[in-house]
C-alpha atoms as one frame of an Amber mdcrd trajectory, in Angstrom:
protein
  35.754  72.408  42.378  36.107  74.237  45.725  33.934  76.686  47.675  35.512
  79.704  45.964  34.812  78.347  42.477  31.203  77.468  43.292  30.065  80.409
  45.395  32.513  83.313  45.148  34.030  83.300  41.662  30.724  84.020  39.828
  30.311  87.216  41.852  33.622  88.612  40.630  31.841  89.687  37.450  28.826
  91.180  39.285  28.565  94.791  40.345  27.810  95.787  43.942  24.178  96.580
  43.120  23.516  93.020  41.873  25.099  91.437  44.941  23.255  93.677  47.413
  19.959  93.113  45.591  20.330  89.329  45.755  21.310  89.496  49.444  18.249
  91.634  50.302  15.951  89.308  48.358  17.441  86.329  50.212  16.993  87.910
  53.653  13.335  88.728  53.009  12.831  85.272  51.510  14.095  83.609  54.685
  11.921  85.913  56.799   8.907  84.966  54.701   9.461  81.234  55.254   9.992
  81.852  58.988   6.647  83.663  59.247   5.025  80.891  57.221   6.232  78.291
  59.715   4.697  80.377  62.500   1.429  80.633  60.521   1.918  84.391  60.714
   0.368  86.663  58.080   3.658  88.576  57.765   4.703  85.744  55.449   3.084
  87.735  52.657   4.470  91.296  52.921   8.005  89.966  53.431   7.492  87.474
  50.620   6.283  90.155  48.231   9.504  92.139  48.689  11.637  89.045  48.070
   9.747  87.747  45.034   9.485  91.162  43.397  13.276  91.531  43.617  13.801
  88.015  42.253  11.624  88.761  39.233  14.236  91.314  38.214  17.250  89.176
  39.201  16.156  85.920  37.559  14.945  87.558  34.354  18.432  89.000  33.892
  19.876  85.486  34.288  17.534  84.022  31.665  15.641  81.762  34.079  12.214
  82.427  32.611  10.486  79.725  34.607  11.756  81.086  37.904  10.966  84.610
  36.744   7.380  83.543  36.087   7.104  81.701  39.396   8.293  84.740  41.323
   5.863  86.976  39.459   3.172  84.418  40.308   4.366  84.431  43.945   3.935
  88.187  44.060   0.381  87.976  42.720  -0.495  84.955  44.876   0.938  86.675
  47.947  -1.707  89.366  47.583  -4.363  86.642  47.178  -2.982  84.651  50.116
  -2.733  87.776  52.252  -6.452  88.427  51.712  -7.405  84.795  52.462  -5.270
  84.627  55.600  -6.611  87.976  56.834 -10.193  86.692  56.445  -9.393  83.373
  58.163  -7.435  84.799  61.086  -9.115  85.422  64.405  -6.358  87.717  65.673
  -5.491  89.130  62.213  -2.033  87.527  62.508  -2.208  83.727  62.851  -4.281
  81.158  60.960  -5.493  77.568  61.380  -4.242  74.871  58.980  -5.675  71.624
  57.576  -4.970  68.703  55.245  -5.906  68.923  51.579  -9.049  67.111  50.405
  -9.589  65.147  47.194 -10.953  68.188  45.334  -7.840  70.220  46.185  -5.532
  67.397  45.088  -7.317  67.198  41.739  -6.945  70.949  41.248  -3.266  70.693
  42.279  -2.663  68.030  39.624  -4.329  70.137  36.938  -2.341  73.209  38.023
   0.904  71.205  37.868   0.415  69.983  34.287  -0.933  73.307  33.030   2.137
  74.971  34.521   4.466  72.524  32.752   2.813  73.293  29.414   2.767  77.046
  29.997   6.416  77.374  31.039   7.600  75.032  28.265   5.733  77.233  25.783
   7.473  80.317  27.160  10.855  78.622  26.729   9.869  77.682  23.183   9.582
  81.394  22.422  12.690  82.329  24.449  14.831  83.048  21.322  12.145  85.500
  20.210  12.044  87.114  23.677  15.848  87.323  23.882  15.872  88.988  20.452
  13.779  91.858  21.859  10.548  90.350  20.487  11.788  90.298  16.926  11.620
  87.239  14.631  14.605  88.411  12.578  17.204  85.600  12.382  15.344  83.706
  15.108  14.671  79.966  15.179  11.993  78.926  17.636  12.211  75.676  19.569
  13.538  73.981  22.682  16.995  73.201  21.280  18.595  75.906  23.438  17.526
  74.428  26.776  20.138  72.919  29.094  19.455  70.682  32.085  19.013  73.686
  34.381  16.288  75.089  32.123  14.392  71.781  32.140  14.675  71.638  35.932
  13.496  75.246  36.013  10.340  74.207  34.150   9.751  71.291  36.537  10.377
  73.262  39.731   8.155  76.083  38.489   5.221  73.657  38.318   6.080  72.272
  41.766   6.268  75.726  43.340   3.052  76.889  41.683   1.205  74.072  43.413
   3.019  74.705  46.695   2.131  78.384  46.658  -1.536  77.676  45.955  -1.729
  75.084  48.754  -0.055  77.526  51.145  -2.601  80.234  50.306  -5.300  77.640
  51.103  -3.452  76.860  54.381  -2.921  73.175  53.505  -0.214  71.242  55.348
   0.917  69.441  52.175   2.270  72.699  50.736   5.515  72.037  52.613   6.116
  68.778  50.735   6.184  70.671  47.441   8.543  73.288  48.875  10.936  70.603
  50.157  11.146  68.839  46.772  11.460  72.074  44.790  14.040  73.607  47.135
  16.259  70.523  46.956  16.238  70.653  43.154  17.009  74.387  43.112  20.213
  74.111  45.190  22.444  72.665  42.404  20.564  74.615  39.724  21.359  77.972
  41.318  25.010  76.996  41.834  25.191  76.106  38.140  23.696  79.504  37.236
  26.229  81.339  39.393  23.745  82.418  42.069  25.647  81.134  45.103  23.810
  83.250  47.659  20.485  82.019  46.315  21.620  78.379  46.376  22.443  78.751
  50.075  19.015  80.316  50.539  17.385  77.220  49.027  19.441  75.019  51.361
  18.106  77.016  54.307  14.616  76.874  52.784  14.792  73.068  52.650  15.573
  72.816  56.355  12.903  75.389  57.202  10.331  73.580  55.048  10.927  70.362
  56.994  10.407  72.314  60.220   7.326  73.973  58.733   5.761  70.642  57.797
   6.414  69.293  61.305   5.049  72.418  63.005   1.878  72.654  60.886   1.193
  68.946  61.330   1.708  69.197  65.089  -0.504  72.284  65.292  -3.311  70.551
  63.396  -3.082  67.426  65.575  -3.168  69.413  68.804  -6.227  71.407  67.656
  -8.143  68.232  66.735  -7.192  66.246  69.822  -9.034  68.671  72.128
């Protein structure tokens, strides 16, 4: 399978509006990660635009887990924006730190609760797809393919990553790296070539982000 089959052919059935919408969401998504690396509060307004657009895009593609995670991103971006604004001395940049035991425990609980929640949503997906009618509907997980199961797993990973980022914890980047790597083939499989490239860029940026936050923390505590 060549580049055209993987990235271009799926878009032949899309209208211009869908393509432009995905491109705009991708651009603002990349900007959001860039500002996050710089510990700049603009990570949140740019992120809100991207995630709000992806709620619409991913719901139309049946990726309920990713739809939920982007809705969660939008809500958490408001929460993170408030926290970062309170913690910033210049109202733009923030200090970062490593997660403590209490935060790791909460992260573990959040991860498993997320797995259960998203799996439950997929269980009721036939009912949702049938416009919330039980007529001729059989509930269950029989309809899930490998991409759906990965969607459930990455949703839990990203939920934790987003929470740790709002708390300005360096480990948030580890969750982004793992989740982004998983999402690259999943988005190609779903026909979202532009988004798969975005996740490839996100992976590289997350590695840079982890390095930069770690370096920033070390320099602040070596003085």
